[in-house]
C-alpha positions as CSV (number, residue, x, y, z in Angstrom):
1,M,85.1,181.1,99.7
2,I,87.7,183.1,102.1
3,F,88.8,180.6,105.4
4,G,91.7,183.7,106.6
5,T,95.0,183.4,107.1
6,T,96.7,180.3,106.9
7,K,100.7,179.5,107.0
8,F,102.3,178.4,103.7
9,K,105.4,177.0,102.5
10,C,106.5,177.3,98.7
11,D,107.8,174.8,97.0
12,N,110.1,176.6,94.9
13,C,112.5,178.0,97.2
14,G,111.3,176.5,100.3
15,K,110.1,179.6,102.3
16,T,107.1,179.7,105.0
17,F,104.9,183.0,105.1
18,R,101.4,183.5,106.2
19,G,98.7,184.0,103.3
20,V,94.9,184.1,102.7
21,S,93.4,180.6,102.4
22,A,90.7,180.7,100.3
23,E,89.1,177.4,99.1
24,W,90.2,175.9,95.5
25,Q,87.6,175.5,92.4
26,C,84.7,175.1,95.3
27,T,86.6,172.8,97.4
28,A,87.2,172.0,100.5
29,V,91.3,172.6,99.2
30,I,92.8,176.0,100.3
31,A,94.2,177.1,96.7
32,P,98.0,178.6,96.7
33,V,99.1,181.3,96.8
34,R,101.9,183.4,94.9
35,C,105.1,183.2,97.0
36,P,106.3,186.5,98.0
37,S,109.6,185.4,98.1
38,C,109.6,184.1,94.4
39,G,106.8,184.5,93.3
40,S,105.5,181.1,92.7
41,W,102.5,179.5,92.7
42,H,103.5,176.5,93.7
43,T,102.5,176.6,97.4
44,M,100.4,175.0,99.7
45,P,99.4,175.2,103.1
46,K,101.0,173.2,106.0
47,G,99.2,171.4,107.8
48,F,98.1,170.5,111.3
49,F,101.4,170.1,113.6
50,G,103.7,170.6,111.1
51,F,102.6,167.9,108.5
52,F,102.6,169.7,104.8
53,T,99.2,168.6,103.4
54,N,99.3,166.1,100.1
55,K,101.8,167.3,98.1
56,G,100.3,165.2,94.9
57,L,97.1,166.8,95.1
58,Y,98.9,170.8,95.0
59,K,101.1,168.9,91.9
60,N,97.9,168.3,90.0
61,I,97.1,172.0,90.9
62,W,99.9,173.5,89.6
63,K,99.8,172.2,86.5
64,S,96.7,173.7,86.0
65,I,97.7,176.8,87.1
66,D,101.3,176.4,85.1
67,E,99.2,175.1,81.8
68,N,96.6,178.2,82.0
69,K,99.3,180.9,82.8
70,V,97.5,182.3,86.0
């Protein structure tokens, strides 16, 4: 399901950008989107008040993406 857009930050290059927010594998977690600057999938949404979401959770998602070469 697509929720709209949100701000993301790339863990690879550090850039922040707006991207489409959609659920990850039928969960309430927002799926990573490809960074427009460096092309990395190692991105995660910014949380409320500028804080970032659970990076440990996204490390597991990134591992899954890397293993499946999305």
